[in-house]
C-alpha positions in Angstrom: 87.7 134.2 98.3 87.4 130.5 97.9 88.9 129.0 94.9 89.1 125.5 93.1 92.0 123.4 94.0 94.7 123.1 91.3 96.2 120.0 90.0 99.7 121.2 90.3 99.2 121.8 94.1 97.8 118.3 94.7 100.0 116.1 92.5 103.1 114.4 93.7 105.9 116.4 92.1 109.1 115.2 90.7 108.1 111.5 90.7 110.5 108.6 90.4 110.5 106.9 87.0 111.8 103.8 85.5 113.2 102.9 82.0 110.9 100.7 79.9 113.6 97.9 79.7 114.2 97.8 83.4 113.9 94.6 85.4 110.6 94.0 87.3 112.5 93.5 90.5 114.0 97.1 90.1 110.5 98.4 89.8 109.4 96.6 92.8 112.5 97.9 94.8 111.7 101.5 93.7 108.2 101.3 94.8 109.0 99.9 98.1 112.0 102.1 98.8 109.9 105.2 98.1 106.5 104.0 99.2 104.8 104.6 95.9 102.4 102.4 93.9 102.8 104.1 90.4 106.0 104.5 88.4 106.0 106.6 85.3 107.8 104.6 82.5 110.3 106.4 80.1 112.1 105.3 77.0 115.9 105.4 76.3 115.4 109.1 75.3 113.6 109.8 78.6 110.4 110.4 76.8 107.3 109.4 78.8 105.8 106.2 77.4 103.4 104.9 80.1 103.0 103.9 83.7 103.4 100.7 85.8 101.6 100.1 89.0 102.2 97.6 91.8 98.8 96.0 90.9 99.9 95.5 87.3 103.0 93.8 88.5 101.1 91.5 90.9 98.4 90.7 88.3 100.8 89.8 85.5 103.3 87.9 87.6 100.8 85.9 89.7 101.8 82.3 89.7 104.6 82.8 87.2 108.4 82.3 88.0 111.5 82.1 85.9 111.1 79.3 83.3 107.3 79.6 83.1 105.6 80.6 79.8 104.7 84.2 79.9 107.2 85.0 82.5 108.9 88.4 81.7 111.8 89.6 83.7 111.5 93.3 82.5 108.6 95.7 82.6 108.4 96.2 78.9 105.4 94.0 78.5 103.8 95.0 81.8 103.4 98.8 81.8 100.3 100.6 80.7 101.1 102.1 77.3 98.1 104.3 77.0 98.4 106.1 80.3 96.2 109.2 81.0 98.7 112.1 80.5 97.6 115.8 81.1 99.4 119.1 81.1 100.0 120.7 84.5 97.5 123.5 83.8 94.6 121.2 83.0 91.6 122.1 85.1 91.3 119.7 88.1 87.6 119.1 87.5 88.3 117.8 84.0 90.9 115.4 85.3 88.7 114.2 88.2 85.7 113.6 86.0 87.8 111.7 83.4 89.4 109.6 86.1 85.9 108.6 87.5 84.3 108.0 84.1 87.2 105.7 82.9 88.1 104.2 86.3 91.6 105.6 86.2 93.8 105.5 89.3 96.6 107.7 88.3 97.4 110.5 85.9 100.8 111.5 84.7 101.3 115.2 84.7 103.6 117.0 82.3 105.0 120.5 81.9 106.1 121.5 78.4 106.0 117.8 77.5 108.3 116.7 80.3 107.2 114.6 83.4 106.3 116.9 86.2 104.3 114.9 88.6 101.9 112.1 89.2 98.2 112.5 90.5 96.5 109.6 92.1 93.1 108.8 93.5 94.8 109.2 96.9 95.9 112.7 96.0 92.3 113.4 94.9 90.8 112.2 98.1 93.3 114.2 100.1 92.6 117.3 98.1 88.9 117.0 98.3 89.0 116.4 102.0 91.1 119.6 102.5 88.8 121.6 100.2 85.9 120.5 102.3 87.4 121.4 105.5 88.3 124.8 104.0 84.7 125.3 103.0 83.1 123.7 106.1 85.5 123.9 109.0 84.4 121.8 111.9 84.8 122.3 115.6 87.5 120.7 117.7 85.0 118.0 118.8 87.2 115.3 117.4 86.0 112.6 115.1 83.2 111.3 117.3 80.0 110.1 115.5 77.0 112.2 116.3 
């Protein structure tokens, strides 16, 4: 029997996170080291407070260097405070429709209030592609255009 994909099976589990007072360069290093574009942000008590993306860093630091007005060496003023956070058991269709409606690129996934994973638009595309292949298997003819 075919079934709808589940969020917990498509998300990236056990994501790396960063403290809200961390240096921007540390965020960049973590993203590069682990090939990720989204880092959940936690406070000093390890509570989830937001997310920072490589796009946020690039946009906010564009053209600014130490000594410039508005330059901020830490991520406190750069991360998204009102990140989209869902429970791990949230139905995937609800998550996908909300992401599309609000143009959201990533979702922070929690289990019992603790960070459990990150679900991104890339994860959504991968999951949808796998689901389509399950529903409509294609022959081994390759990727040639018809």
